[in-house]
C-alpha positions as CSV (number, residue, x, y, z in Angstrom):
1,X,118.9,201.8,161.9
2,X,118.7,202.3,158.1
3,X,118.9,205.9,156.9
4,X,117.0,207.1,153.9
5,X,118.4,210.1,152.2
6,X,116.1,212.0,149.9
7,X,117.3,214.7,147.5
8,X,116.4,216.6,144.4
9,X,113.6,218.8,145.6
10,X,113.4,222.5,144.8
11,X,111.2,225.5,143.9
12,X,109.5,225.2,140.5
13,X,106.7,226.6,138.5
14,X,103.5,224.7,137.7
15,X,104.0,222.4,134.8
16,X,107.6,221.8,135.7
17,X,109.4,218.5,136.4
18,X,111.7,217.3,139.1
19,X,113.4,214.0,139.7
20,X,113.9,213.0,143.3
21,X,116.5,210.5,144.4
22,X,116.6,208.3,147.5
23,X,119.6,206.3,148.7
24,X,119.6,203.8,151.4
25,X,122.4,201.6,152.6
26,X,120.4,198.4,152.8
27,X,121.6,195.0,152.1
28,X,120.2,193.2,150.2
29,X,118.6,196.2,148.7
30,X,116.8,194.3,146.0
31,X,114.5,192.4,148.3
32,X,112.6,195.3,149.7
33,X,109.7,197.4,148.6
34,X,110.1,201.1,148.8
35,X,107.8,204.1,148.8
36,X,107.8,207.8,148.4
37,X,105.7,209.7,151.0
38,X,104.8,213.3,151.2
39,X,103.6,215.7,153.9
40,X,102.1,219.0,153.0
41,X,101.8,221.8,155.6
42,X,99.1,220.9,158.2
43,X,98.4,217.5,156.7
44,X,99.3,213.9,157.3
45,X,102.2,212.1,155.7
46,X,100.8,209.9,152.9
47,X,102.2,207.3,150.6
48,X,102.2,208.6,147.0
49,X,104.1,205.9,145.2
50,X,105.5,202.5,145.9
51,X,107.6,199.9,144.1
52,X,107.9,196.3,144.9
53,X,111.0,194.1,144.9
54,X,109.8,192.9,141.5
55,X,109.3,196.4,140.1
56,X,105.5,196.6,140.4
57,X,104.4,200.1,141.0
58,X,101.4,201.8,142.6
59,X,100.4,205.4,142.9
60,X,97.9,207.5,144.7
61,X,95.2,208.7,142.3
62,X,96.3,212.4,142.4
63,X,99.7,211.6,141.0
64,X,98.9,208.8,138.6
65,X,100.0,209.5,135.1
66,X,102.3,212.3,136.3
67,X,104.7,210.6,138.7
68,X,106.9,207.5,138.0
69,X,108.7,205.6,140.7
70,X,111.7,203.5,139.7
71,X,114.6,201.8,141.3
72,X,118.2,200.9,140.6
73,X,119.3,198.1,142.9
74,X,122.9,198.3,141.9
75,X,123.0,201.9,143.0
76,X,120.7,201.3,146.0
77,X,118.6,204.2,144.8
78,X,114.9,204.8,144.3
79,X,113.7,207.6,142.1
80,X,110.6,209.6,141.7
81,X,110.1,211.4,138.4
82,X,107.5,214.1,138.8
83,X,106.0,215.7,135.8
84,X,103.3,218.4,135.3
85,X,103.8,219.5,138.9
86,X,101.0,221.4,140.5
87,X,100.8,223.6,143.6
88,X,99.0,220.8,145.4
89,X,102.2,218.7,145.0
90,X,103.9,221.1,147.4
91,X,105.2,219.0,150.3
92,X,108.2,217.5,152.0
93,X,108.9,214.3,150.2
94,X,110.4,211.3,152.0
95,X,111.4,207.8,151.0
96,X,111.2,204.8,153.2
97,X,110.4,201.1,153.2
98,X,107.2,200.5,151.3
99,X,106.0,197.7,153.5
100,X,108.4,197.1,156.4
101,X,107.6,198.7,159.8
102,X,108.3,200.4,162.0
103,X,109.7,203.2,159.8
104,X,112.1,205.9,160.9
105,X,112.0,209.2,159.0
106,X,114.8,211.4,157.7
107,X,114.6,215.1,156.8
108,X,113.1,214.5,153.4
109,X,113.4,217.0,150.5
110,X,111.2,220.0,150.0
111,X,109.2,220.4,146.8
112,X,107.5,223.7,146.3
113,X,105.4,224.4,143.2
114,X,104.4,228.0,143.1
115,X,103.0,230.2,140.3
């Protein structure tokens, strides 16, 4: 099965920025939509940002205007630029297929925003 490896998380203060990266050894990488998901303690895992094979993006309302998803097909990498981070953004962040199912989940990367 395909493995998605997310990295770049950390402990930051409110208002800070982080850039998450996700690599996946998928061929052909360019044809798939991808998404970033997050799961906060005690909550469901939710899609927060997605990007289509054509580069169209979508975001959950709570991150719109603050987060930007992008992709580099040559590097087989998906990014999530997170600005103006808030405590409510604290979660484990995962990347995966944006559309294709079933999905399997890696460890994700922890983002903690604490004053």
